[in-house]
C-alpha positions in Angstrom: 52.9 251.3 235.6 52.6 254.4 233.3 51.0 256.3 236.3 53.8 255.3 238.7 56.6 256.3 236.3 54.7 259.6 235.6 55.0 260.2 239.3 58.7 259.2 239.2 59.2 261.8 236.5 57.4 264.4 238.6 59.7 263.5 241.5 62.8 263.9 239.3 61.5 267.4 238.3 61.1 268.3 242.0 64.7 267.1 242.7 66.0 269.1 239.8 64.2 272.2 241.1 65.6 271.5 244.5 69.2 271.4 243.2 68.7 274.7 241.2 67.1 276.5 244.2 69.7 275.3 246.7 72.6 276.1 244.5 71.3 279.5 243.6 70.9 280.3 247.3 74.5 279.1 248.0 76.3 280.3 244.9 74.4 283.1 243.3 73.5 284.9 246.6 76.4 283.7 248.7 74.2 282.5 251.5 75.6 280.9 254.6 75.4 277.1 254.1 74.3 276.7 257.7 71.4 279.1 257.3 70.3 277.5 254.0 70.4 274.1 255.7 68.2 275.3 258.6 65.8 277.2 256.4 65.4 274.1 254.1 64.8 271.5 256.8 62.6 273.7 259.0 60.5 274.9 256.1 60.0 271.3 255.0 59.0 270.2 258.5 56.5 273.0 258.8 55.0 272.4 255.4 54.7 268.6 255.9 53.3 269.0 259.4 50.6 271.4 258.1 49.7 268.8 255.4 49.4 266.1 258.0 47.2 268.3 260.2 44.9 269.3 257.3 44.6 265.7 256.0 44.4 264.3 259.5 47.3 261.8 258.9 48.3 259.7 261.9 51.8 260.7 262.9 54.0 258.4 265.0 57.3 260.3 265.1 59.6 258.2 267.2 59.3 254.9 265.4 62.4 252.9 264.7 62.1 253.4 260.9 61.5 257.2 261.3 64.6 257.6 263.5 66.7 255.8 260.9 65.4 257.9 258.0 65.8 261.1 260.0 69.5 260.3 260.7 70.1 259.5 257.0 68.3 262.6 255.9 70.2 264.8 258.4 73.5 263.4 257.3 72.6 264.0 253.7 71.5 267.6 254.2 74.5 268.6 256.3 77.1 266.8 254.1 75.6 268.2 250.9 75.4 271.8 252.1 79.1 271.9 253.1 80.5 269.8 250.3 79.0 272.0 247.6 80.9 275.0 248.6 84.3 273.3 248.0 83.7 271.3 244.8 83.2 271.9 241.1 79.5 271.4 240.5 80.0 268.7 237.9 82.4 266.7 240.0 80.2 267.0 243.1 77.2 265.7 241.2 79.2 262.8 239.8 80.4 261.8 243.2 77.0 262.1 244.8 75.1 260.2 242.1 77.8 257.6 241.7 77.7 256.7 245.4 73.8 256.7 245.3 74.0 254.1 242.5 76.4 251.9 244.4 74.3 252.0 247.6 71.0 251.2 246.0 72.3 248.5 243.7 74.3 247.0 246.6 71.0 246.9 248.6 69.4 244.8 245.9 72.4 242.4 245.7 72.6 242.1 249.5 68.9 241.4 249.9 69.3 238.4 247.5 67.2 240.0 244.8 68.3 239.0 241.3 69.4 242.0 239.3 69.0 241.4 235.6 71.9 242.2 233.3 69.9 244.9 231.4 69.7 246.9 234.6 73.4 246.9 235.4 74.2 247.7 231.7 71.6 250.4 231.6 73.0 252.0 234.8 76.6 251.9 233.4 75.4 253.5 230.1 73.4 256.2 231.9 76.2 257.1 234.3 78.7 257.2 231.4 76.4 259.8 229.7 76.4 261.8 233.0 80.3 261.7 233.2 80.5 262.9 229.6 78.2 265.8 230.4 79.6 266.9 233.7 83.3 266.2 233.6 85.2 269.6 233.6 86.8 270.5 230.3 89.9 272.2 231.9 92.3 271.6 234.7 90.7 271.3 238.2 91.7 270.4 241.7 89.6 268.0 243.8 89.1 269.2 247.4 89.5 266.0 249.4 87.4 267.1 252.4 84.5 268.3 250.1 84.8 265.1 248.1 84.5 262.9 251.2 81.5 265.0 252.4 79.8 264.6 249.0 80.4 260.8 249.1 78.8 260.7 252.6 75.9 262.7 251.2 75.4 260.2 248.4 75.7 257.3 250.8 73.1 258.9 253.2 70.7 259.7 250.3 71.0 256.1 249.1 70.2 254.7 252.5 67.4 257.2 252.9 65.9 256.0 249.6 66.4 252.3 250.5 64.6 252.8 253.8 61.8 254.6 252.0 60.6 251.3 250.5 59.6 250.2 254.0 57.5 253.3 254.8 53.8 252.5 255.4 52.8 256.2 254.9 54.9 258.4 252.6 53.6 261.7 254.2 53.9 260.5 257.8 57.4 259.0 257.3 58.7 262.1 255.5 57.2 264.5 258.1 58.7 262.6 260.9 62.1 262.6 259.2 62.0 266.3 258.7 60.8 267.0 262.3 63.5 264.9 263.8 66.1 266.3 261.4 65.5 269.9 262.3 67.0 269.8 265.8 69.8 267.4 264.6 70.8 269.9 261.9 70.6 272.8 264.4 73.0 271.0 266.7 75.4 270.5 263.8 75.2 274.2 263.0 75.8 275.3 266.6 78.9 273.1 266.9 80.5 274.6 263.8 82.5 277.9 263.8 80.9 280.9 262.3 82.2 281.9 258.8 82.0 285.7 258.2 82.6 285.2 254.4 78.9 284.7 253.7 76.2 287.2 253.6 72.4 287.5 254.2 70.1 287.8 251.2 66.3 288.0 251.2 66.1 286.4 247.8 68.5 283.7 248.8 66.4 283.0 252.0 63.2 282.8 250.0 64.9 280.3 247.6 66.0 278.2 250.5 62.5 278.2 252.0 60.9 277.3 248.6 63.4 274.5 248.3 62.6 273.2 251.7 58.8 273.5 251.5 58.1 272.4 247.9 61.0 270.6 246.2 62.4 269.0 249.3 59.5 268.5 251.7 56.7 267.6 249.2 59.3 266.2 246.7 60.7 263.8 249.2 57.2 262.7 250.3 56.4 261.9 246.7 59.7 260.0 246.4 58.7 257.9 249.5 55.3 257.3 247.8 56.7 255.8 244.6 59.7 253.9 246.1 57.7 250.9 247.3 56.1 250.7 243.9 59.3 250.3 241.8 62.5 248.2 242.1 65.4 249.8 243.9 67.5 249.5 240.7 65.0 251.5 238.7 64.7 254.1 241.4 68.5 254.4 241.5 69.0 254.9 237.7 66.0 257.2 237.4 67.8 259.7 239.5 70.5 260.1 236.9 68.0 262.1 234.9 68.1 264.9 237.5 71.2 266.7 236.3 69.9 266.6 232.8 66.6 268.1 233.8 68.4 270.8 235.8 70.7 271.6 232.8 67.7 271.6 230.5 65.9 274.0 232.9 68.9 276.4 232.6 68.7 276.3 228.8 65.0 277.1 228.9 64.8 279.7 231.6 68.2 281.3 231.3 68.4 281.0 227.5 71.5 278.9 227.4 72.5 277.3 224.2 71.7 273.6 223.5 75.0 272.0 222.7 75.8 268.8 220.9 77.5 267.5 224.1 74.2 267.9 226.0 72.2 266.1 223.2 74.6 263.2 223.2 74.5 263.0 227.0 70.7 262.9 226.9 70.8 260.0 224.4 73.2 258.0 226.7 71.5 258.8 230.0 67.9 258.4 228.8 68.8 255.4 226.8 70.4 253.8 229.8 67.4 254.6 231.9 65.0 253.1 229.3 67.2 250.0 229.1 67.0 249.6 232.9 63.3 250.0 233.4 61.9 249.1 229.9 62.5 245.3 229.7 60.2 243.2 231.8 61.8 240.6 233.9 60.5 238.0 236.2 61.0 238.5 239.9 61.0 241.6 242.1 63.7 243.5 240.1 
């Protein structure tokens, strides 16, 4: 299990990098959300398709499972891209990850899988730590439309993750999802009115492509590889480490100060994750 959770940690690092790259393209370089979305999904599709070709993976695109995962992925990508521009970063992350926890824990309850108390308590502790870290210190206004979109993004990602436990081939399933999602996202973009407030940036475009190729495409394939090997509850709570890793990355690469608030949040989040995955229980959970 050490090997499996090492891969889970690697996946969380990819997710953190994905968040940093996408938000940099959107916020730091004022890139058009529609363009970032299309660059991400198409770059991911091309990268994964190339991997399938080189490794000679069998690729059945229009299977029932792949169609479902593609719809969930498309809904996540579109909703997240538009929600981010209208929300405080911390509040957006809390909404997204809170809904993901609800969806993935609910899937365990609804499938009649027993969820031990330590997992529920661990999830509550970890999410409390995340609230403590990310809750804005001053006054803020919640944009209702953006909040709903972020909740939809969280729901879609939770469903995408739950469906991943059924994937026979992680690479094939992820490739099919990205290939189908690309035209779906394109249709969404074409239906939406053009916003002249955004600008083109070569650096922002490269960040979006890197996000799509590496941290999204390969990262999501790795996620689909580990999902069948761990309980849904463990997969859900493990994702609460992503904002911590992203914040830690900012402290390392941008020389931001390590605060007591960050340290205490780490204790709560990592302690909650350890409580969730660290106590063996009988059964599938």
